[in-house]
N, C-alpha and C positions, 0 to 999 in steps of 0.2 A: 381147773387149771386153764386159761393163765389166770396169775391175779395182778391188779394193779391195785396197790397199795400206798397209801398219801400219809407222811408224816406230815403235822403241823404244828406249830407254836400255838401256845394257849391264846393269844389274843386273835388269832383267825377266826374261829368262830361266830364271832361276834361283828366281822364285817364281811364274811362273805357267806351264802347259802350252799351249805357242803353236799346237802344232799344232790340238790341241782347241779352242782360240779361233778359229781362224779357220774350222775348220769350222761352227761354231756361227754367226759372220757369215754363211761361204756359203752354210746353208741358211737363215737368215733374209732377206737380200737375193734369193735363187731365190725366195721367196714372192709376191714382187710382179709383179703385173701389166706384161707390156713387159719383164720379165727374161727372156733366155734362159739356163735352168742351162748348158749344156753349153759357153754362151761364156763362162764368168763365172771370171776367175783373181783368185785370192785369194794374196797375198803377206806376207811379213814380210823387214823388211832392221832390220839394226843400226845405229843411231847413235854409231859407234864411239869419235867425240869428243864430248860431251855438257858444257853447264854452266847447271845451273838460274838460274834468277834467285832474289834470295835471296829466303830464307823461305819457297821453294816446295817440292813434294815434290824428291826425290833422282830421285827415276825419273819417266817418262814413256811416255804410249802413246799415239801418234798415229792415228787411221784417217783417210784421204781416198781418197773412193771417186769414180772415173770413169766417167764414163757420156756418152753422145751426147745432144747439146738434144733439146727437144723433150715430155719430161715436164711435164706442171702441175704448180705451183708446190704444192699439197695432197700429190701423191704424192709429190714430193721431200721436204715434210717429215713423212709419212709411212715414208718411207724410211731420214732420218734418227731421227727418234722411234725406229723399231723398235729398228736399227741400236744407236745409242745406250745402249736401253734392255738388249739385249743385253749388252752390255760392262760395264754397270754390273752386271747380275745375274754375269755370269762373273769378274770384278774382285773383287767382294762374298767370293767365297767362299775366297779368298786371304787372304796374310796383306803382302801388297803393298800400299804405299801411294803412289801415283802420280798424276800428270794424266791425265785421260783427254779424249780431245778426239776429235773429229767434224767433218769439211767435206765437202760434194759438189759435187763438179765438173763443170759441163755443160762438153763438149767440141765441136767445132765440126765438124758434117760433112763440111762440104771442103776439110778437113787433117787427116785422121785418117786412115787404110789400114790395112788387115788381110789379112791372106791366109794359107794354109795352104802350107809348104812342106813337101816331103817325102811 
């Protein structure tokens, strides 16, 4: 915890280096107060079935940030702006035309469970 989850359309991996993208996002997020870098999990999942809306780009990348509640609105805004900027800068270096979106979700402490197995 926290989790940075990228969902993407099928055409994205042929046009960008997803591992490098994840690394940049992970490094940016680790720089914020209250983020414990060793607890961070960053991963990407393909959307095997995707239909864009009429006139929308053929591809999309959506980042969902899941973290425990309790951070200030100011800090959440800084995180959102910083991560979005990293994404814009990374995607500008490719020929990819896509929808790039980001959402921060706060999780309730009483309902989140965490542990290490093995």
